[in-house]
N, C-alpha and C positions, 0 to 999 in steps of 0.2 A: 449397576447403572446400565450395563449392556442389555440386561434382561428387561429393564424398564423401557429402554429405547426400542427394543424388538417388539414389546407389547404395544407401544404407541404406534409403530409402523403397521403392525398387524391390524389394529383397531381402525386406522385410517384407511387401509386397503379394504377392510370389510365394509366400512361405511360407503366407500366409492362403489363397490360392487352392488350394494343394496340400492344406492341411488340410480345406478345404471339399470338395475333389474326392474325398476318401476317406470323407466322411461318409455317414450312412444316414438316409433319411427314411422314416418309417412313417406311412401315411395310411389312411383308410377302415377303421378298426378297428370291427368289429361282430360280433355274435353273434345267436343265435336264443334266444327265450324257451324255458325248459325246464319240464317238469312238476314238481310238488312232490317226487315220488319219484325223479326222475332223478339218477343219480350221475355222469353224463358230460355234457359239452357241448363246443362248439367255438367258437373265435374265428378270424375271418378278417381279414386285413390286406393292404395293398399295401406292398411294400418296394421302395424305390429307392435305389441306391447310387451314390456318386460315384467309387468305386474298388472293386476286388475285396474282397469280405468273405465272411463265412460266418455264418449264423444258427445258433448252437450250442445254444440253449436258451431256456426261458421260465419265468416264474413269475407267480402271481397269488394274492392272499389268499383268493379264493373257492373254490379247489380245492386238494386235497392235492398234486397234481402237474399240471404243464403240459408237454406234449411237442410237438415239431414232428413232424407226421404227414403221410402222403400216402395218399389214397384212390385206388385204381385198379381197373379191371375186369380180372379174370383168369379166363378160361374161363367167362364169364357170371356170375361171382360178384364182388361188390364187396368188396375187401379194404382194410383200414386198417392201416397199419404205421408205426412210428416211422422217421424219416429218420436212418439211421446216419451218424455223422460230421458231421452238420449239413447245412444247405441253402446251397449256393453262391449268392451274390448277385453278379451281373455288372453292371458299369456299362452303362447304356443299355438294359438289359433288366429292367424291373420284374417283380417276382413278385406276381401277383394271386392271393392265396389266396381260395378260394371253395368252396362245397359241391361235393363230388365230386372235389376235388383236394387241394392242400396246405392245411393248417390247423393251428392250435394246439389240440391235444386236451386238454381239461380232464378229469382223472380224480379221482374222489372229491370231487364238488361238496359244499361245506359249506352251501350255500343255493341255492334255485332262482334261475335267471336270469330276472328279471322284465322284461317288455316296458317300454321307456322308461327303465330304469335304466342305470347305467354300471358297467363292470367294469374295475378297474385291472389293467394287464398290463405286465410288464417283459420285453422281448426282449433276449437277450444275443448280442452279435456278437463274433466273433474279434478284429476290429480296432477297431470303433467303440465297443465296450463295451456298457453297459446303456442301453437306450432305453425310456423309460416312455411309455405311451399309455393312453387310456381307450377301451374298446370300448362302443358304444351297443348295447343289446339290442333287436333287432327282434322282430316277432311270431313265433309258432311257425310253422315251415315256410318262413320267408322265404328267398328265393333271392338277395337282394341287400341291401346296407345300407339302412337306413331313410333316407328323404329328410328333410332338415332342415326 
């Protein structure tokens, strides 16, 4: 009986470790303050995964649309494009979204992003499902998240 109980406990612990190893952590969510007339904005996050996953989309109540985008320099011109098919998240390789790279593009802002405020954001992952975070809004032109 004791051996069977030990086997059940071990199986439960293994299942919990496996579930945690496929989870996703989203940290350092931040944005830049926008002007009152701005219709676009961006949110930057760091995504870490315990198992292979894919960031497939995003939403926020402060914008009509939120999309996973990538900025890159092409022939001396900065281009911003949606990431087709989602963004792969690999275990052990965090994705650090930042100005000039990957970001969550906010289209059709419903209100200005005000410094010091918080923006609710839902990130959708292929395996982990929906992950809710709040992005703190830094000053205009900020290049990194505000310090606590």
